mmCIF file as gemmi writes it, N, C-alpha and C atoms, coordinates in Angstrom:
data_model
loop_
_atom_site.group_PDB
_atom_site.id
_atom_site.type_symbol
_atom_site.label_atom_id
_atom_site.label_alt_id
_atom_site.label_comp_id
_atom_site.label_asym_id
_atom_site.label_entity_id
_atom_site.label_seq_id
_atom_site.pdbx_PDB_ins_code
_atom_site.Cartn_x
_atom_site.Cartn_y
_atom_site.Cartn_z
_atom_site.occupancy
_atom_site.B_iso_or_equiv
_atom_site.pdbx_formal_charge
_atom_site.auth_seq_id
_atom_site.auth_asym_id
_atom_site.pdbx_PDB_model_num
ATOM 1 N N . GLU Axp A 1 ? 0.839 -1.447 0.064 1 0 ? 1 A 1
ATOM 2 C CA . GLU Axp A 1 ? 0.055 0 0.04 1 0 ? 1 A 1
ATOM 3 C C . GLU Axp A 1 ? 0.78 1.264 0.048 1 0 ? 1 A 1
ATOM 4 N N . GLN Axp A 2 ? 2.1 1.38 0.757 1 0 ? 2 A 1
ATOM 5 C CA . GLN Axp A 2 ? 2.779 2.407 0.74 1 0 ? 2 A 1
ATOM 6 C C . GLN Axp A 2 ? 3.434 2.72 -0.921 1 0 ? 2 A 1
ATOM 7 N N . LEU Axp A 3 ? 3.763 1.618 -1.558 1 0 ? 3 A 1
ATOM 8 C CA . LEU Axp A 3 ? 4.383 2.14 -2.754 1 0 ? 3 A 1
ATOM 9 C C . LEU Axp A 3 ? 3.047 2.607 -3.423 1 0 ? 3 A 1
ATOM 10 N N . ALA Axp A 4 ? 2.059 2.27 -3.531 1 0 ? 4 A 1
ATOM 11 C CA . ALA Axp A 4 ? 0.908 2.93 -4.183 1 0 ? 4 A 1
ATOM 12 C C . ALA Axp A 4 ? 0.449 4.323 -3.741 1 0 ? 4 A 1
ATOM 13 N N . ALA Axp A 5 ? 0.967 4.736 -2.827 1 0 ? 5 A 1
ATOM 14 C CA . ALA Axp A 5 ? 0.523 5.939 -2.216 1 0 ? 5 A 1
ATOM 15 C C . ALA Axp A 5 ? 1.069 7.26 -3.044 1 0 ? 5 A 1
ATOM 16 N N . THR Axp A 6 ? 2.034 7.001 -3.732 1 0 ? 6 A 1
ATOM 17 C CA . THR Axp A 6 ? 2.547 8.053 -4.698 1 0 ? 6 A 1
ATOM 18 C C . THR Axp A 6 ? 2.24 7.912 -5.985 1 0 ? 6 A 1
ATOM 19 N N . LYS Axp A 7 ? 2.198 8.955 -6.766 1 0 ? 7 A 1
ATOM 20 C CA . LYS Axp A 7 ? 1.966 8.771 -8.28 1 0 ? 7 A 1
ATOM 21 C C . LYS Axp A 7 ? 2.984 7.987 -8.785 1 0 ? 7 A 1
ATOM 22 N N . ALA Axp A 8 ? 4.339 8.189 -8.574 1 0 ? 8 A 1
ATOM 23 C CA . ALA Axp A 8 ? 5.425 7.645 -9.235 1 0 ? 8 A 1
ATOM 24 C C . ALA Axp A 8 ? 5.273 5.973 -8.776 1 0 ? 8 A 1
ATOM 25 N N . GLY Axp A 9 ? 5.011 5.605 -7.418 1 0 ? 9 A 1
ATOM 26 C CA . GLY Axp A 9 ? 4.549 4.377 -7.151 1 0 ? 9 A 1
ATOM 27 C C . GLY Axp A 9 ? 3.572 3.807 -7.923 1 0 ? 9 A 1
ATOM 28 N N . ARG Axp A 10 ? 2.436 4.218 -8.231 1 0 ? 10 A 1
ATOM 29 C CA . ARG Axp A 10 ? 1.309 3.704 -8.935 1 0 ? 10 A 1
ATOM 30 C C . ARG Axp A 10 ? 1.636 3.477 -10.232 1 0 ? 10 A 1
ATOM 31 N N . ARG Axp A 11 ? 2.535 4.301 -11.06 1 0 ? 11 A 1
ATOM 32 C CA . ARG Axp A 11 ? 3.031 4.154 -12.197 1 0 ? 11 A 1
ATOM 33 C C . ARG Axp A 11 ? 3.968 3.055 -12.392 1 0 ? 11 A 1
ATOM 34 N N . HIS Axp A 12 ? 4.693 2.969 -11.393 1 0 ? 12 A 1
ATOM 35 C CA . HIS Axp A 12 ? 5.649 1.77 -11.34 1 0 ? 12 A 1
ATOM 36 C C . HIS Axp A 12 ? 4.866 0.49 -11.107 1 0 ? 12 A 1
ATOM 37 N N . LEU Axp A 13 ? 4.021 0.362 -10.182 1 0 ? 13 A 1
ATOM 38 C CA . LEU Axp A 13 ? 3.237 -0.935 -10.23 1 0 ? 13 A 1
ATOM 39 C C . LEU Axp A 13 ? 2.408 -1.25 -11.454 1 0 ? 13 A 1
ATOM 40 N N . ARG Axp A 14 ? 1.759 -0.266 -12.08 1 0 ? 14 A 1
ATOM 41 C CA . ARG Axp A 14 ? 0.973 -0.509 -13.335 1 0 ? 14 A 1
ATOM 42 C C . ARG Axp A 14 ? 1.92 -0.877 -14.382 1 0 ? 14 A 1
ATOM 43 N N . SER Axp A 15 ? 3.149 -0.5 -14.387 1 0 ? 15 A 1
ATOM 44 C CA . SER Axp A 15 ? 4.067 -0.785 -15.635 1 0 ? 15 A 1
ATOM 45 C C . SER Axp A 15 ? 4.517 -2.252 -15.437 1 0 ? 15 A 1
ATOM 46 N N . ARG Axp A 16 ? 4.524 -2.798 -14.407 1 0 ? 16 A 1
ATOM 47 C CA . ARG Axp A 16 ? 5.109 -4.045 -14.012 1 0 ? 16 A 1
ATOM 48 C C . ARG Axp A 16 ? 3.927 -5.228 -14.048 1 0 ? 16 A 1
ATOM 49 N N . GLY Axp A 17 ? 2.634 -4.819 -14.45 1 0 ? 17 A 1
ATOM 50 C CA . GLY Axp A 17 ? 1.648 -5.674 -14.578 1 0 ? 17 A 1
ATOM 51 C C . GLY Axp A 17 ? 1.065 -6.316 -13.208 1 0 ? 17 A 1
ATOM 52 N N . SER Axp A 18 ? 1.319 -5.469 -12.112 1 0 ? 18 A 1
ATOM 53 C CA . SER Axp A 18 ? 0.883 -5.903 -10.675 1 0 ? 18 A 1
ATOM 54 C C . SER Axp A 18 ? -0.529 -6.089 -10.613 1 0 ? 18 A 1
ATOM 55 N N . TYR Axp A 19 ? -1.398 -5.394 -11.447 1 0 ? 19 A 1
ATOM 56 C CA . TYR Axp A 19 ? -2.908 -5.65 -11.377 1 0 ? 19 A 1
ATOM 57 C C . TYR Axp A 19 ? -3.127 -6.908 -11.652 1 0 ? 19 A 1
ATOM 58 N N . LEU Axp A 20 ? -2.544 -7.603 -12.658 1 0 ? 20 A 1
ATOM 59 C CA . LEU Axp A 20 ? -2.899 -9.015 -13.153 1 0 ? 20 A 1
ATOM 60 C C . LEU Axp A 20 ? -2.597 -10.062 -11.992 1 0 ? 20 A 1
ATOM 61 N N . VAL Axp A 21 ? -1.381 -9.648 -11.497 1 0 ? 21 A 1
ATOM 62 C CA . VAL Axp A 21 ? -0.813 -10.775 -10.236 1 0 ? 21 A 1
ATOM 63 C C . VAL Axp A 21 ? -1.98 -10.534 -8.945 1 0 ? 21 A 1
ATOM 64 N N . LEU Axp A 22 ? -2.324 -9.192 -8.775 1 0 ? 22 A 1
ATOM 65 C CA . LEU Axp A 22 ? -3.286 -9.005 -7.632 1 0 ? 22 A 1
ATOM 66 C C . LEU Axp A 22 ? -4.644 -9.412 -7.836 1 0 ? 22 A 1
ATOM 67 N N . ARG Axp A 23 ? -5.091 -9.45 -9.039 1 0 ? 23 A 1
ATOM 68 C CA . ARG Axp A 23 ? -6.501 -10.154 -9.607 1 0 ? 23 A 1
ATOM 69 C C . ARG Axp A 23 ? -6.478 -11.327 -9.456 1 0 ? 23 A 1
ATOM 70 N N . GLU Axp A 24 ? -5.288 -12.39 -9.884 1 0 ? 24 A 1
ATOM 71 C CA . GLU Axp A 24 ? -5.212 -13.549 -9.638 1 0 ? 24 A 1
ATOM 72 C C . GLU Axp A 24 ? -5.021 -14.071 -8.315 1 0 ? 24 A 1
ATOM 73 N N . LEU Axp A 25 ? -4.231 -13.308 -7.501 1 0 ? 25 A 1
ATOM 74 C CA . LEU Axp A 25 ? -4.246 -13.589 -6.01 1 0 ? 25 A 1
ATOM 75 C C . LEU Axp A 25 ? -5.714 -13.363 -5.361 1 0 ? 25 A 1
ATOM 76 N N . HIS Axp A 26 ? -6.351 -12.437 -5.64 1 0 ? 26 A 1
ATOM 77 C CA . HIS Axp A 26 ? -7.816 -12.035 -5.031 1 0 ? 26 A 1
ATOM 78 C C . HIS Axp A 26 ? -8.613 -13.436 -5.389 1 0 ? 26 A 1
ATOM 79 N N . SER Axp A 27 ? -8.454 -14.217 -6.604 1 0 ? 27 A 1
ATOM 80 C CA . SER Axp A 27 ? -9.371 -15.124 -7.007 1 0 ? 27 A 1
ATOM 81 C C . SER Axp A 27 ? -9.189 -16.286 -6.155 1 0 ? 27 A 1
ATOM 82 N N . TRP Axp A 28 ? -7.867 -16.499 -5.533 1 0 ? 28 A 1
ATOM 83 C CA . TRP Axp A 28 ? -7.857 -17.962 -4.882 1 0 ? 28 A 1
ATOM 84 C C . TRP Axp A 28 ? -7.679 -17.596 -3.388 1 0 ? 28 A 1
ATOM 85 N N . GLU Axp A 29 ? -7.245 -16.405 -2.988 1 0 ? 29 A 1
ATOM 86 C CA . GLU Axp A 29 ? -6.814 -16.28 -1.397 1 0 ? 29 A 1
ATOM 87 C C . GLU Axp A 29 ? -8.206 -16.219 -0.703 1 0 ? 29 A 1
ATOM 88 N N . ARG Axp A 30 ? -8.083 -16.768 0.667 1 0 ? 30 A 1
ATOM 89 C CA . ARG Axp A 30 ? -9.075 -17.025 1.396 1 0 ? 30 A 1
ATOM 90 C C . ARG Axp A 30 ? -9.051 -16.232 2.759 1 0 ? 30 A 1
ATOM 91 N N . GLN Axp A 31 ? -7.835 -15.695 3.229 1 0 ? 31 A 1
ATOM 92 C CA . GLN Axp A 31 ? -7.67 -14.85 4.191 1 0 ? 31 A 1
ATOM 93 C C . GLN Axp A 31 ? -8.345 -13.57 3.996 1 0 ? 31 A 1
ATOM 94 N N . PRO Axp A 32 ? -9.182 -13.181 4.932 1 0 ? 32 A 1
ATOM 95 C CA . PRO Axp A 32 ? -10.029 -11.863 4.832 1 0 ? 32 A 1
ATOM 96 C C . PRO Axp A 32 ? -8.914 -10.522 4.79 1 0 ? 32 A 1
ATOM 97 N N . GLU Axp A 33 ? -8.06 -10.677 5.547 1 0 ? 33 A 1
ATOM 98 C CA . GLU Axp A 33 ? -7.328 -9.279 5.53 1 0 ? 33 A 1
ATOM 99 C C . GLU Axp A 33 ? -6.242 -9.236 4.331 1 0 ? 33 A 1
ATOM 100 N N . VAL Axp A 34 ? -5.843 -10.369 3.732 1 0 ? 34 A 1
ATOM 101 C CA . VAL Axp A 34 ? -5.071 -10.38 2.49 1 0 ? 34 A 1
ATOM 102 C C . VAL Axp A 34 ? -6.309 -9.814 1.206 1 0 ? 34 A 1
ATOM 103 N N . LEU Axp A 35 ? -7.428 -10.451 1.311 1 0 ? 35 A 1
ATOM 104 C CA . LEU Axp A 35 ? -8.419 -10.284 0.321 1 0 ? 35 A 1
ATOM 105 C C . LEU Axp A 35 ? -8.851 -8.531 0.32 1 0 ? 35 A 1
ATOM 106 N N . SER Axp A 36 ? -8.895 -8.022 1.618 1 0 ? 36 A 1
ATOM 107 C CA . SER Axp A 36 ? -9.298 -6.768 1.861 1 0 ? 36 A 1
ATOM 108 C C . SER Axp A 36 ? -8.168 -5.781 1.284 1 0 ? 36 A 1
ATOM 109 N N . ALA Axp A 37 ? -6.77 -6.184 1.519 1 0 ? 37 A 1
ATOM 110 C CA . ALA Axp A 37 ? -5.548 -5.374 1.056 1 0 ? 37 A 1
ATOM 111 C C . ALA Axp A 37 ? -5.491 -5.402 -0.658 1 0 ? 37 A 1
ATOM 112 N N . CYS Axp A 38 ? -5.981 -6.679 -1.244 1 0 ? 38 A 1
ATOM 113 C CA . CYS Axp A 38 ? -5.889 -6.762 -2.512 1 0 ? 38 A 1
ATOM 114 C C . CYS Axp A 38 ? -6.904 -6.019 -3.134 1 0 ? 38 A 1
ATOM 115 N N . ARG Axp A 39 ? -8.139 -6.023 -2.711 1 0 ? 39 A 1
ATOM 116 C CA . ARG Axp A 39 ? -9.084 -5.088 -3.195 1 0 ? 39 A 1
ATOM 117 C C . ARG Axp A 39 ? -8.877 -3.817 -3.315 1 0 ? 39 A 1
ATOM 118 N N . LYS Axp A 40 ? -8.25 -3.277 -2.146 1 0 ? 40 A 1
ATOM 119 C CA . LYS Axp A 40 ? -8.029 -1.847 -1.82 1 0 ? 40 A 1
ATOM 120 C C . LYS Axp A 40 ? -7.048 -1.336 -2.97 1 0 ? 40 A 1
ATOM 121 N N . LEU Axp A 41 ? -5.865 -2.345 -2.805 1 0 ? 41 A 1
ATOM 122 C CA . LEU Axp A 41 ? -4.76 -1.784 -3.834 1 0 ? 41 A 1
ATOM 123 C C . LEU Axp A 41 ? -5.257 -1.922 -5.285 1 0 ? 41 A 1
ATOM 124 N N . ILE Axp A 42 ? -6.202 -2.813 -5.633 1 0 ? 42 A 1
ATOM 125 C CA . ILE Axp A 42 ? -6.635 -2.911 -7.133 1 0 ? 42 A 1
ATOM 126 C C . ILE Axp A 42 ? -7.429 -1.644 -7.248 1 0 ? 42 A 1
ATOM 127 N N . GLN Axp A 43 ? -8.252 -1.326 -6.397 1 0 ? 43 A 1
ATOM 128 C CA . GLN Axp A 43 ? -9.001 -0.045 -6.494 1 0 ? 43 A 1
ATOM 129 C C . GLN Axp A 43 ? -7.843 1.262 -6.924 1 0 ? 43 A 1
ATOM 130 N N . VAL Axp A 44 ? -7.077 1.264 -6.37 1 0 ? 44 A 1
ATOM 131 C CA . VAL Axp A 44 ? -6.149 2.368 -6.222 1 0 ? 44 A 1
ATOM 132 C C . VAL Axp A 44 ? -5.397 2.343 -7.768 1 0 ? 44 A 1
ATOM 133 N N . LEU Axp A 45 ? -4.919 0.82 -8.156 1 0 ? 45 A 1
ATOM 134 C CA . LEU Axp A 45 ? -4.275 0.912 -9.36 1 0 ? 45 A 1
ATOM 135 C C . LEU Axp A 45 ? -5.304 1.025 -10.625 1 0 ? 45 A 1
ATOM 136 N N . ILE Axp A 46 ? -6.397 0.666 -10.474 1 0 ? 46 A 1
ATOM 137 C CA . ILE Axp A 46 ? -7.471 0.938 -11.623 1 0 ? 46 A 1
ATOM 138 C C . ILE Axp A 46 ? -8.102 2.057 -11.678 1 0 ? 46 A 1
ATOM 139 N N . GLY Axp A 47 ? -8.108 2.98 -10.414 1 0 ? 47 A 1
ATOM 140 C CA . GLY Axp A 47 ? -9.021 4.035 -10.389 1 0 ? 47 A 1
ATOM 141 C C . GLY Axp A 47 ? -8.154 5.38 -11.161 1 0 ? 47 A 1
ATOM 142 N N . ASP Axp A 48 ? -9.112 6.242 -11.405 1 0 ? 48 A 1
ATOM 143 C CA . ASP Axp A 48 ? -8.317 7.518 -11.904 1 0 ? 48 A 1
ATOM 144 C C . ASP Axp A 48 ? -7.388 8.068 -10.978 1 0 ? 48 A 1
ATOM 145 N N . GLU Axp A 49 ? -6.291 8.804 -11.495 1 0 ? 49 A 1
ATOM 146 C CA . GLU Axp A 49 ? -5.301 9.47 -10.801 1 0 ? 49 A 1
ATOM 147 C C . GLU Axp A 49 ? -6.006 10.769 -9.998 1 0 ? 49 A 1
ATOM 148 N N . PRO Axp A 50 ? -5.602 10.845 -8.749 1 0 ? 50 A 1
ATOM 149 C CA . PRO Axp A 50 ? -6.106 11.929 -8.052 1 0 ? 50 A 1
ATOM 150 C C . PRO Axp A 50 ? -5.636 13.318 -8.784 1 0 ? 50 A 1
ATOM 151 N N . GLU Axp A 51 ? -6.518 14.282 -8.56 1 0 ? 51 A 1
ATOM 152 C CA . GLU Axp A 51 ? -6.171 15.669 -8.916 1 0 ? 51 A 1
ATOM 153 C C . GLU Axp A 51 ? -4.995 16.33 -8.636 1 0 ? 51 A 1
ATOM 154 N N . GLU Axp A 52 ? -4.443 17.209 -9.437 1 0 ? 52 A 1
ATOM 155 C CA . GLU Axp A 52 ? -3.182 17.71 -9.053 1 0 ? 52 A 1
ATOM 156 C C . GLU Axp A 52 ? -3.162 18.18 -7.548 1 0 ? 52 A 1
ATOM 157 N N . GLY Axp A 53 ? -1.894 18.01 -6.699 1 0 ? 53 A 1
ATOM 158 C CA . GLY Axp A 53 ? -1.865 18.463 -5.302 1 0 ? 53 A 1
ATOM 159 C C . GLY Axp A 53 ? -2.312 17.497 -4.318 1 0 ? 53 A 1
ATOM 160 N N . MET Axp A 54 ? -2.945 16.364 -4.947 1 0 ? 54 A 1
ATOM 161 C CA . MET Axp A 54 ? -3.384 15.165 -4.239 1 0 ? 54 A 1
ATOM 162 C C . MET Axp A 54 ? -2.825 13.879 -4.587 1 0 ? 54 A 1
ATOM 163 N N . GLU Axp A 55 ? -1.659 13.899 -5.392 1 0 ? 55 A 1
ATOM 164 C CA . GLU Axp A 55 ? -0.996 12.89 -5.796 1 0 ? 55 A 1
ATOM 165 C C . GLU Axp A 55 ? -0.464 11.964 -4.893 1 0 ? 55 A 1
ATOM 166 N N . ASN Axp A 56 ? -0.067 12.353 -3.756 1 0 ? 56 A 1
ATOM 167 C CA . ASN Axp A 56 ? 0.469 11.516 -2.417 1 0 ? 56 A 1
ATOM 168 C C . ASN Axp A 56 ? -0.639 11.244 -1.716 1 0 ? 56 A 1
ATOM 169 N N . LEU Axp A 57 ? -1.232 10.067 -1.614 1 0 ? 57 A 1
ATOM 170 C CA . LEU Axp A 57 ? -2.41 9.751 -0.875 1 0 ? 57 A 1
ATOM 171 C C . LEU Axp A 57 ? -2.332 9.551 0.661 1 0 ? 57 A 1
ATOM 172 N N . LEU Axp A 58 ? -1.04 9.679 1.053 1 0 ? 58 A 1
ATOM 173 C CA . LEU Axp A 58 ? -0.524 9.48 2.444 1 0 ? 58 A 1
ATOM 174 C C . LEU Axp A 58 ? -0.834 10.926 3.048 1 0 ? 58 A 1
ATOM 175 N N . GLU Axp A 59 ? -0.882 11.944 2.147 1 0 ? 59 A 1
ATOM 176 C CA . GLU Axp A 59 ? -1.074 13.512 2.578 1 0 ? 59 A 1
ATOM 177 C C . GLU Axp A 59 ? -2.571 13.887 2.445 1 0 ? 59 A 1
ATOM 178 N N . VAL Axp A 60 ? -3.308 12.922 2.141 1 0 ? 60 A 1
ATOM 179 C CA . VAL Axp A 60 ? -4.772 13.526 1.648 1 0 ? 60 A 1
ATOM 180 C C . VAL Axp A 60 ? -5.389 13.378 3.03 1 0 ? 60 A 1
ATOM 181 N N . THR Axp A 61 ? -6.244 14.482 3.344 1 0 ? 61 A 1
ATOM 182 C CA . THR Axp A 61 ? -7.017 14.593 4.565 1 0 ? 61 A 1
ATOM 183 C C . THR Axp A 61 ? -8.43 14.06 4.339 1 0 ? 61 A 1
ATOM 184 N N . ILE Axp A 62 ? -8.794 13.106 4.965 1 0 ? 62 A 1
ATOM 185 C CA . ILE Axp A 62 ? -10.139 12.606 4.645 1 0 ? 62 A 1
ATOM 186 C C . ILE Axp A 62 ? -11.064 12.995 5.814 1 0 ? 62 A 1
ATOM 187 N N . PRO Axp A 63 ? -12.255 13.553 5.66 1 0 ? 63 A 1
ATOM 188 C CA . PRO Axp A 63 ? -13.152 13.9 6.701 1 0 ? 63 A 1
ATOM 189 C C . PRO Axp A 63 ? -13.822 12.704 7.502 1 0 ? 63 A 1
ATOM 190 N N . GLU Axp A 64 ? -13.723 12.821 8.67 1 0 ? 64 A 1
ATOM 191 C CA . GLU Axp A 64 ? -14.172 11.91 9.524 1 0 ? 64 A 1
ATOM 192 C C . GLU Axp A 64 ? -15.348 11.063 9.233 1 0 ? 64 A 1
ATOM 193 N N . GLU Axp A 65 ? -16.3 11.837 8.714 1 0 ? 65 A 1
ATOM 194 C CA . GLU Axp A 65 ? -17.589 11.19 8.271 1 0 ? 65 A 1
ATOM 195 C C . GLU Axp A 65 ? -17.186 10.143 7.17 1 0 ? 65 A 1
ATOM 196 N N . LEU Axp A 66 ? -16.579 10.561 6.173 1 0 ? 66 A 1
ATOM 197 C CA . LEU Axp A 66 ? -16.11 9.803 4.827 1 0 ? 66 A 1
ATOM 198 C C . LEU Axp A 66 ? -15.355 8.635 5.388 1 0 ? 66 A 1
ATOM 199 N N . GLU Axp A 67 ? -14.44 8.849 6.293 1 0 ? 67 A 1
ATOM 200 C CA . GLU Axp A 67 ? -13.721 7.657 6.683 1 0 ? 67 A 1
ATOM 201 C C . GLU Axp A 67 ? -14.244 6.574 7.321 1 0 ? 67 A 1
ATOM 202 N N . GLN Axp A 68 ? -15.267 6.986 8.282 1 0 ? 68 A 1
ATOM 203 C CA . GLN Axp A 68 ? -16.178 6.12 9.208 1 0 ? 68 A 1
ATOM 204 C C . GLN Axp A 68 ? -17.228 5.508 8.133 1 0 ? 68 A 1
ATOM 205 N N . ARG Axp A 69 ? -17.577 6.192 6.998 1 0 ? 69 A 1
ATOM 206 C CA . ARG Axp A 69 ? -18.549 5.351 6.166 1 0 ? 69 A 1
ATOM 207 C C . ARG Axp A 69 ? -17.732 4.291 5.279 1 0 ? 69 A 1
ATOM 208 N N . LEU Axp A 70 ? -16.359 4.658 4.85 1 0 ? 70 A 1
ATOM 209 C CA . LEU Axp A 70 ? -15.591 3.564 4.141 1 0 ? 70 A 1
ATOM 210 C C . LEU Axp A 70 ? -15.004 2.502 5.142 1 0 ? 70 A 1
ATOM 211 N N . ARG Axp A 71 ? -15.027 2.768 6.25 1 0 ? 71 A 1
ATOM 212 C CA . ARG Axp A 71 ? -14.646 1.613 7.198 1 0 ? 71 A 1
ATOM 213 C C . ARG Axp A 71 ? -15.988 0.695 7.337 1 0 ? 71 A 1
ATOM 214 N N . ASP Axp A 72 ? -16.992 1.225 7.541 1 0 ? 72 A 1
ATOM 215 C CA . ASP Axp A 72 ? -18.365 0.682 7.682 1 0 ? 72 A 1
ATOM 216 C C . ASP Axp A 72 ? -18.565 -0.341 6.273 1 0 ? 72 A 1
ATOM 217 N N . ARG Axp A 73 ? -18.331 0.368 5.175 1 0 ? 73 A 1
ATOM 218 C CA . ARG Axp A 73 ? -18.608 -0.281 3.954 1 0 ? 73 A 1
ATOM 219 C C . ARG Axp A 73 ? -17.295 -1.53 3.682 1 0 ? 73 A 1
ATOM 220 N N . ASP Axp A 74 ? -15.894 -1.191 4.197 1 0 ? 74 A 1
ATOM 221 C CA . ASP Axp A 74 ? -15.362 -2.354 4.247 1 0 ? 74 A 1
ATOM 222 C C . ASP Axp A 74 ? -15.546 -3.568 5.069 1 0 ? 74 A 1
ATOM 223 N N . ALA Axp A 75 ? -16.264 -3.167 6.336 1 0 ? 75 A 1
ATOM 224 C CA . ALA Axp A 75 ? -16.556 -4.215 7.187 1 0 ? 75 A 1
ATOM 225 C C . ALA Axp A 75 ? -17.755 -4.984 6.523 1 0 ? 75 A 1
ATOM 226 N N . HIS Axp A 76 ? -18.663 -4.268 5.873 1 0 ? 76 A 1
ATOM 227 C CA . HIS Axp A 76 ? -19.926 -4.768 5.387 1 0 ? 76 A 1
ATOM 228 C C . HIS Axp A 76 ? -19.35 -5.81 4.21 1 0 ? 76 A 1
ATOM 229 N N . GLU Axp A 77 ? -18.527 -5.379 3.312 1 0 ? 77 A 1
ATOM 230 C CA . GLU Axp A 77 ? -17.828 -6.486 2.24 1 0 ? 77 A 1
ATOM 231 C C . GLU Axp A 77 ? -17.252 -7.382 2.831 1 0 ? 77 A 1
ATOM 232 N N . GLU Axp A 78 ? -16.586 -7.314 3.926 1 0 ? 78 A 1
ATOM 233 C CA . GLU Axp A 78 ? -15.761 -8.483 4.569 1 0 ? 78 A 1
ATOM 234 C C . GLU Axp A 78 ? -16.842 -9.508 5.247 1 0 ? 78 A 1
ATOM 235 N N . GLU Axp A 79 ? -17.847 -9.192 5.59 1 0 ? 79 A 1
ATOM 236 C CA . GLU Axp A 79 ? -18.929 -9.866 6.157 1 0 ? 79 A 1
ATOM 237 C C . GLU Axp A 79 ? -19.396 -10.773 5.056 1 0 ? 79 A 1
ATOM 238 N N . GLU Axp A 80 ? -19.991 -9.941 4.009 1 0 ? 80 A 1
ATOM 239 C CA . GLU Axp A 80 ? -20.569 -10.739 2.71 1 0 ? 80 A 1
ATOM 240 C C . GLU Axp A 80 ? -19.388 -11.746 2.215 1 0 ? 80 A 1
ATOM 241 N N . GLU Axp A 81 ? -18.101 -11.391 2.282 1 0 ? 81 A 1
ATOM 242 C CA . GLU Axp A 81 ? -17.231 -12.5 1.545 1 0 ? 81 A 1
ATOM 243 C C . GLU Axp A 81 ? -17.14 -13.742 2.496 1 0 ? 81 A 1
ATOM 244 N N . GLN Axp A 82 ? -17.267 -13.419 3.835 1 0 ? 82 A 1
ATOM 245 C CA . GLN Axp A 82 ? -17.044 -14.636 4.915 1 0 ? 82 A 1
ATOM 246 C C . GLN Axp A 82 ? -18.592 -15.449 4.582 1 0 ? 82 A 1
ATOM 247 N N . GLU Axp A 83 ? -19.511 -14.699 4.531 1 0 ? 83 A 1
ATOM 248 C CA . GLU Axp A 83 ? -20.889 -15.531 4.252 1 0 ? 83 A 1
ATOM 249 C C . GLU Axp A 83 ? -20.796 -16.229 3.056 1 0 ? 83 A 1
ATOM 250 N N . GLU Axp A 84 ? -20.204 -15.856 1.839 1 0 ? 84 A 1
ATOM 251 C CA . GLU Axp A 84 ? -20.146 -16.474 0.682 1 0 ? 84 A 1
ATOM 252 C C . GLU Axp A 84 ? -19.2 -17.742 0.853 1 0 ? 84 A 1
ATOM 253 N N . ARG Axp A 85 ? -18.072 -17.47 1.566 1 0 ? 85 A 1
ATOM 254 C CA . ARG Axp A 85 ? -16.976 -18.595 1.89 1 0 ? 85 A 1
ATOM 255 C C . ARG Axp A 85 ? -17.81 -19.684 2.661 1 0 ? 85 A 1
ATOM 256 N N . ARG Axp A 86 ? -18.727 -19.439 3.608 1 0 ? 86 A 1
ATOM 257 C CA . ARG Axp A 86 ? -19.204 -20.398 4.327 1 0 ? 86 A 1
ATOM 258 C C . ARG Axp A 86 ? -20.35 -21.101 3.598 1 0 ? 86 A 1
ATOM 259 N N . LYS Axp A 87 ? -21.038 -20.338 2.618 1 0 ? 87 A 1
ATOM 260 C CA . LYS Axp A 87 ? -21.871 -21.28 1.685 1 0 ? 87 A 1
ATOM 261 C C . LYS Axp A 87 ? -21.166 -21.954 0.699 1 0 ? 87 A 1
ATOM 262 N N . GLU Axp A 88 ? -19.984 -21.565 0.139 1 0 ? 88 A 1
ATOM 263 C CA . GLU Axp A 88 ? -19.328 -22.504 -0.683 1 0 ? 88 A 1
ATOM 264 C C . GLU Axp A 88 ? -18.831 -23.737 0.097 1 0 ? 88 A 1
ATOM 265 N N . GLY Axp A 89 ? -18.312 -23.273 1.392 1 0 ? 89 A 1
ATOM 266 C CA . GLY Axp A 89 ? -17.975 -24.554 2.384 1 0 ? 89 A 1
ATOM 267 C C . GLY Axp A 89 ? -18.981 -25.506 2.598 1 0 ? 89 A 1
ATOM 268 N N . ALA Axp A 90 ? -20.132 -25.132 2.619 1 0 ? 90 A 1
ATOM 269 C CA . ALA Axp A 90 ? -21.243 -26.013 3.053 1 0 ? 90 A 1
ATOM 270 C C . ALA Axp A 90 ? -21.828 -26.707 1.78 1 0 ? 90 A 1
ATOM 271 N N . GLY Axp A 91 ? -21.624 -26.172 0.7 1 0 ? 91 A 1
ATOM 272 C CA . GLY Axp A 91 ? -22.004 -26.788 -0.815 1 0 ? 91 A 1
ATOM 273 C C . GLY Axp A 91 ? -20.924 -27.798 -1.099 1 0 ? 91 A 1
ATOM 274 N N . THR Axp A 92 ? -19.857 -27.934 -0.577 1 0 ? 92 A 1
ATOM 275 C CA . THR Axp A 92 ? -18.853 -28.752 -0.877 1 0 ? 92 A 1
ATOM 276 C C . THR Axp A 92 ? -18.775 -30.06 0.234 1 0 ? 92 A 1
ATOM 277 N N . ALA Axp A 93 ? -19.504 -29.713 1.333 1 0 ? 93 A 1
ATOM 278 C CA . ALA Axp A 93 ? -19.518 -30.814 2.42 1 0 ? 93 A 1
ATOM 279 C C . ALA Axp A 93 ? -20.272 -31.739 2.261 1 0 ? 93 A 1
C-alpha cells in the first residue's frame, strides 16, 4: 500500500503488471485481511489518478464522516465475503 501512495509508485506498479498478479491472488486467496488489501490496492491501481496536489495519498486529509463510511463499507464487504465462503464450504461438504 505504501508504494501505491505516490503517483510514481502507482505508475511503477502499473508498468510491471501488478494488477494482473493481484487479480489472480484475489481469485484464490481465502484470508480476509489479504483479500481486503488486494481489493484496496486493485481499486487504487485501476482508479483515476487524483487531481493535482493530491498525488500522494498519504497526505490527503479525509473527513471523519467519510472515513467512517468507508470503514463501515469495508466491514460490510468482509462480512459478505465470509458468508459467501461459508456457503461455498457448506456446498462442498
